[in-house]
C-alpha positions, -999 to +999 in steps of 0.1 A: -467+078-396-437+101-392-435+129-366-434+153-396-466+139-410-480+140-374-474+176-369-488+186-404-522+167-398-522+184-363-518+218-377-543+212-404-567+199-378-562+230-356-568+255-385-596+238-401-616+229-370-630+263-363-632+277-398-662+266-419-638+243-443-642+209-429-614+195-407-624+159-417-624+166-453-589+180-453-576+152-429-589+126-456-575+146-486-543+158-475-526+122-474-542+114-507-529+143-523-494+139-508-495+101-515-490+095-478-495+057-471-518+062-440-548+042-428-568+069-410-594+040-402-567+019-387-569+011-348-535+024-344-547+058-357-572+062-330-548+073-302-535+102-325-570+112-335-580+112-298-553+135-287-561+159-317-595+162-303-582+167-268-559+194-280-589+212-298-612+208-269-587+225-246-581+254-271-620+260-276-624+258-237-596+282-233-614+308-258-648+303-243-640+298-205-655+331-196-687+320-214-688+288-197-681+304-163-708+330-170-733+303-178-723+281-148-725+309-123-755+324-139-773+288-135-762+289-097-780+321-092-749+340-084-758+371-105-795+375-098-827+358-108-829+375-143-793+362-153-800+328-138-831+324-162-809+338-192-781+313-183-804+284-179-820+292-213-786+293-231-775+261-216-808+246-227-803+259-264-769+243-264-783+209-251-813+209-276-788+219-305-766+188-296-791+163-295-795+156-333-758+151-337-756+127-308-785+108-321-777+107-357-739+104-352-744+075-330-766+057-356-750+065-388-716+081-384-697+051-391-716+038-422-717+072-438-680+078-433-671+043-446-694+047-476-684+085-484-648+085-471-629+079-504-608+111-511-628+117-546-662+117-527-647+139-501-634+163-526-672+164-541-685+170-506-660+199-502-673+215-532-709+210-519-698+226-487-685+257-506-718+260-527-739+258-494-719+286-478-724+308-509-761+301-513-767+308-475-749+341-478-770+348-509-802+339-490-791+361-462-786+392-485-818+386-500-836+388-465-818+418-454-793+424-426-799+403-394-806+420-360-777+417-337-795+395-314-780+376-285-778+337-284-804+337-257-830+353-282-830+318-301-861+297-295-859+260-289-871+255-324-841+277-337-816+255-317-830+224-330-829+233-366-793+245-362-786+211-346-800+194-375-778+215-398-749+201-378-756+164-388-746+173-424-709+171-410-713+133-408-704+133-445-667+140-448-661+173-466-692+190-451-679+214-425-696+211-390-688+248-380-700+258-417-731+239-413-741+253-379-734+289-391-753+283-422-784+272-396-777+301-374-778+328-403-809+313-417-825+316-383-817+353-382-783+355-363-755+378-377-722+361-386-704+370-351-731+355-331-736+325-353-699+317-352-699+321-313-728+297-311-712+273-335-679+271-315-699+268-282-719+238-297-687+221-310-674+216-274-701+191-264-696+173-298-657+171-296-659+161-258-684+132-269-661+121-297-631+123-271-649+100-246-660+076-272-625+073-286-610+070-253-634+042-244-625+023-276-588+026-265-592+012-231-575-023-240-549-009-263-511-009-257-496+023-270-459+026-277-438+054-264-431+067-300-468+067-308-476+084-274-448+110-283-466+117-317-500+121-300-487+146-276-467+166-300-500+164-322-523+176-294-500+205-286-499+216-323-535+212-328-543+230-296-521+261-304-533+265-340-570+259-330-567+284-303-552+311-325-576+303-355-607+304-332-599+339-318-592+351-355-625+337-369-645+353-340-629+386-348-633+382-386-669+372-386-677+399-361-660+426-383-672+414-418-708+407-413-720+413-449-699+387-466-680+368-440-687+332-455-679+341-491-642+336-490-645+303-473-670+292-500-649+301-527-618+283-511-639+252-505-649+250-542-615+257-555-598+232-531-624+206-538-619+209-575-582+210-574-581+179-549-604+161-573-581+168-603-550+159-584-566+125-572-579+115-607-544+122-622 
C-alpha cells in the first residue's frame, strides 16, 4: 500500500464511519473499483486498520466528551439523585444495546465477512442498505412524527432491539450507524436523537475492535514505513470523522422529516454503479 492509498482509505473511513453508508463496504469496494492490489485480510493490513479505528475513536470521543463526562459525573452523584438515576439509566441502555454486537460479532464476524466480503456481494449489500434506509423513512412517515424524547426515555427492550439492528453491520455493505438509526427511528426516536444514540453506541464497539486488533498484533514486527502510514492514516481518519460526526448530528437535527432519504438514494446508486464497474 502506498502512502497515497493509505490517506485515501483513511479519509473514506473517516467520512463513512458516522454517516449511514457503510465504512466497511466502501473500504472493500474502493480498492476493487480502482484496481488497487490490496489484500485487506492480510496480517500486514492489521496495524493500519487498528490505527484507523484509533483515529475514529479519538474523534468520536472528542465530539461526545461532554456527554461521557455528564454520564460519569451523574453516575458518581455529583449533580443530585435524579441526575444520578438518569445517568445510570443511560449508561445501562448503552451497555444493553452493545451486548448483541459483542456476542454475534465474536461468534460470526469472521465467517460472515469471509463469505460475503467479495466486492460484488458488498455492492449488493450496499444497495440493500439504501433500501432499508428508504423503507425505514417511509414506515416512520406512516406512523407520524416521533416525539422529541430523550435517550433516557428508551426502555431496556428498545435498547436491545436497536442493538440487534446493529448486528446487521456484520454483513459488509450494511451500515452500522444506518442500522442503529433505523432501529432508533422505529422505536420512536427522532432523527437527531437516533443519530446521537448511534454514535454513542459506536464508541464501545470501536473500542472493542481496537483492543481485539491490538491483541492480535502483540507479536508482530512493524516497519517504520508501515508505522508512518498508520499514523498518517489515523490522523486523516480522525480529522474527517470529527468533522463528519458534527455535520451529521447537525444535519439530522435540522432535517427530521427526510434525513435518511439522500443516504438511501446514494447507497443504491453507489452499489449499482460499483456492481457494474466490478462486472466490467
